[in-house]
N, C-alpha and C positions, 0 to 999 in steps of 0.2 A: 199548702202554704198560701196560694193565691186567695183561697176563700178566707183564710185568717187575715191576710193583709187588707183585703177589701172590707171585711167586717169591721176591723179596727178603724180603717179610714172613715167608715160611715159613723163610727162612734165619736169621732172628732166633730165638733160643731163648726159650722161655716161662719157663724157670726163673729167670733173673736178675730181681731186683726192680726194677732201674733200667735196665740196658743191654739193652733189648728194643725191639720194634717201636714201642711208644708213644714211647720216647725218640727214635727216628728220625723219627717224624712231628713231634714237637716241634721237632727241629732243622730240618727242612724248613720248617715254618711260620715260624720265626724268621728263616731266611735269606730267605724271601719278604718278610717285613717289611722287612728291610734293603734289598732290591731295590726296594721300592715308595717308598723315600725319594728325593725329587727329585734330589739331587746325584748319586746312583748311577744312578737310572733314566734320567737324561738322557744318559748316556754308555755304558751297557752294551751290548755286542753280544749277539746271541741265543746264540752259542756259549758266552759267558762265563756267562750265566744257566743254560744247560743243564748245563754242567760242574759248577757249584757246587751246583745242586739234586740232581743225580745223586750227587755226593760226599756230600751230607747223607743221602740215602736209604741208601747202602751203608756209611756210615762206621763202624758198629758191628756189621755183620752177623756172626752166629755168635759173638757175645761170650759168654763163659762165666760172667761175673759175677766174674771174677778179674782182677787188674791185671797189668801187664807185670812188675813186680818179683816177684810171686808166681810167675809162669810161669818167670822166669829162675832164681830161687833154688831152684826145685824141679826144674829140668832138664826142663821140659815139652817134648814133641816140637816144639811150635810155636817155642819159644825156640831149640831146636837148629836147626830149619829156617831161621830168620831171623837166626841168629847174634847173638841177644840185642839186636838193633837194631829199635826200634819194632815189637816182635813182633806185638801185636794189630793195629796199624794196617796192617801188611803183610798180615796174614791177612784182615782185613776187605776190603781191596782185592782180594785173590785170590778171595775168595768172591763179591764183587760182580761181578768181571769174568767169573767162570765162568757167572754168570747172564746177563750181557750177551752172551756168546758163543753162547748158545742161539738158534737161528733164530727161535723164537716169542717171544723176549724182547729181541731186539736192536733197541733203540730208536735206535741209532746207525747202522743199516744204510744209510740214505739219504745219509749224509755222504760227501763226497769223501775220498780217502785223506789229503789234507792236513788237512782239518777234523777227521777222526777222530783223527789224531795229536795235534792241538792239544787236543782235548777230553780225550783219554786223559791227556796230560801234566798238564792242569789238575786233573783228578780225583785223580790220584796225588799231586800236590803238596799239594792241599787236605787229603786224608785223612791223609797223613803229618804234616802240621802240626797235627793234633788230638792228637798225642802230647804230654802235659803236660810232658815233659822239655824241649820247645822253648819253653814258655810265656813265660818271663821274657825270653828273647832276642827273641821275637816282639814282646812289649810294648815293649821298648826300641827296636827298629827302628821300630815303629809310631809311637811318640811322636816320634822323630827325624824321620820322614818328614812327619807331619802338621804339625809345628811349622816345617818348612822353608818359606820363602817361595815356593819353586817348586812345592810340592805341589799337585797337581790331579788330580781323578778323571777329567779329560779325557785325562790322560797314560796311555798304555797300561801302562807299567811300574808307576806308582803304583797304578793301578786293579787290576792283576793281584795285587799284593801285598795290597792292601786287601781284595779279595774273598776271598783265601785266609785272611786274618785274620778276616774275618766268618764264615767257615765254622767256625773255631775258636771264635769268640764264640757262635755258634748252638749249638755242641755243649755249652757250659757255661752256657746261658742260663736255666736253671731259676730261679735266684734273682732274675731281673729281672722275673718275672711277679707278678701280684697274689697275695696270701696264699692265696686260695682254690685256686690252682694250685701256687704255690711251696712251700707247707708240706707238702702230700702228697708232692710230688717229693722234698723233703728227707727225709721219713720213709722213702720207698722207697730212697733212696740209702743211708741209714744202715743199713737192713736188709741191703742187699747188702754193705756194708762189714763189718758185724758177722758175716755169714755167712763171709766170707773170714777174719776174725779167729778165728772158731771153728775153721775148718779148719787155720789155722796152729797153734793150740794143740793140736789133735788130732795134728798131725805133729811136735810138739815144736819148732816154729820160733818165732823171736821174732815177736811180734804187731806188725803194721805200725801206724804212727801213725794214729790216728782209727778203728781197727778193733777195739778191745777194748770189747765191750759193757758191761763191768763198770766201766770208768773213763772212757769217752768221753761228754761232754756234746754232744748233738746241736746245741744252741744255739751252743755255743762252736765246734763244728766248722763250722757254717754261717757264723758271724760271721768266723772266720778266712779261710774261702774267699772270702767276699764282699769283705772288706777287702783281702786280699792278692792275690787273683786277679782277681775280677770288676771291682771299681771301677777299678783301673789299666788294665784292658783296655777296658772299655766307655766310659770317659770320652773317650779320643781317637776312638773309633768314633763316638760321639754328636757330638763336635765336628766331625768330617769330614762327617757326614751332616746337620748343622744341625738335629738334633732331640734334645730332652732327655727325652722321655717315658719311655723304657725306663730310662735312667740315673736319672731322678728316682724311678721306682718302686723300683729297686734300693736307693737311699739310704733311701727310706721303709721298706723291708723291714728294713734294718739297724737303723734306729731302733726298729722294732716288736720285733725280737728282743732288742735291748738292754734294752727295757722289760719284756718278758714272760719272757725266759729259756726254759728247757726246757718250761715250761708251754705255750708256743705250739705245741709239737710233741706234746703229750700230750692236750690238751683239744680234740680235733678235733670239728667238727660232723659231722652225718650225711653230707653231701656230700663233705667232705674225707676222712672215713674210707673211704667207698666208693672214692674216687679212689686213696687210699693202698693199698688192698687189691687193686687191679687187677693182673692178670697177663696 
């Protein structure tokens, strides 16, 4: 296990401000939090937990700090390889699986062929669902399922979809943390976005939304993401798990940013600044 984790950590690049091994650890920790909630803990099989946590570990391996749209519009070799379809997600899976295939890193070696296939399918499905292009479809399906009278985490199909959705939620979970953590994460994400915007300008390409450092408000960027992406996703997750703690923190963070604006991301204390500067 240690060999596997160290090898995957090395597969994460140090250059990206946000999509690095620190983000992977954050994703794993959030997924573990979901699994510790009683409605999920009471019904999860060990293979389901294993697959979801491994998916979180590898889900952004070898991320360049550039998004799918950039890779596609620049004709990057990865976009060519994966036919413009979930380019990064397919690449992260390939990198993660190349580590798992190493004899010294194969934490799945003791599984039966049937269990191995199940875990592999679950990992692939979970990582592919972290592609933000699927987000609104996933949220729509999640709400429909959770609101259905027949929904139950004891049901294998409901639980499989819910766990996959929780991996996606864990991937974007930064804004649901207390400000001491969420604010530096937002600063790091904005730095990565602005670096892509700078590269787009250098290449004479249209600058992607939220990636122009000269016109983008970090506060507005975060508020838009939290209101449009996070709240509609986390509310049904919290409802299904019977816990409001993380969702309440998210709502508190929205209120804090509304009150403070960009000042919240500029006036960092020493601990927040140290966190924001980590590579």
